Phi, psi and omega in degrees: 000318175305319182297311182300317181298317176303317182295315183297312185294323175288323180291325181292316179296313177303315177300317177294324184294322182289327177294326184272356179308128180056028183298322177291320175299315181304316181289319183298325178294319182292313180297319175301310180308308188296319178303306183291336170296313181288326170299311188292318177296332174293318175297324171293325191283319186279148173298154181306326184290333181291335174307327182272357188276133162217143190290336176222159174299335188276357182246170177290157170281175180305310187290327177295321180294320180286334174287323171306312180298320178297318172303316182290328178293329177288322172305307184292314195276332174291321182294320180292325172281354178062041180221159186296147178298122182284348183266097193275343184244196174243112179305310182307321180264349188249329179263120184243340182271155184303310181306310180300312177297315180298317181293316174299318173301310177312307186289322177300314184295314182298326173292318180287333181303323178301314177308310182291315185305323186272352188278134170218167186305321185291310184282343172298330179277358182281148178282137176220154181297133175210123188049241185265358185224217184228145170223167176288153177295332171298317183297323183288322181283333172295316180301321182298310182289334176293314186298312184303309181306312184303307179291321180303322171310318178292317180301315179303319173304314181304311182301311182299322181298327184264007173078026175261136167282121179296149184300332174287352177257351182298145171080012182251000000 
C-alpha cells in the first residue's frame, strides 16, 4: 500500500511539474503581449492630430511617448538578447508623423518579440549586461514590459482627455 501511495505521489508531482515548466517566462510573454497590444491599438485608434497632443508644455506628445517606447524596446531587448542595439538613432527625435512613429513602434515590437519568443525560465535566469551592471535576462524583459505599461498609462490619460476610450477599457 505504501509503495502504491509513493508511486501515485511521484507520478502526480511529475505531471504537476510538466504543467509548471517555464511558467515565469510564459507569464512574462503574456504580459508583454498584452502591453504591446494596448499600445498598438492606441496608435491605430487615435486620429493623426492626437499624435501632436500634449496636455501641458512640459510633457511629451502622444507620438513622442510612443516613439520613446519604441526606442526603449530596442534598448531593453538588445540587452536581453546580449547583442548591440540595432537602433542607432532616436526614433523619438527623428520620427514625427503618425505613420513613421507607428511603423517604428511595430518594428521595435517585432524585434522585442524575438527576445520574448526565445525566453524560458532557464535562460531567463542568465545574467546579461544592462546599463552599468548586470541583470537577469528575465529581469531586463520584465523592466521592458513595466516601462511599456507605465507609458500606456500616460497614453490612457491623453486619450481620456480627448474623449477617446482606451483599448483596455473597450467593451466595458
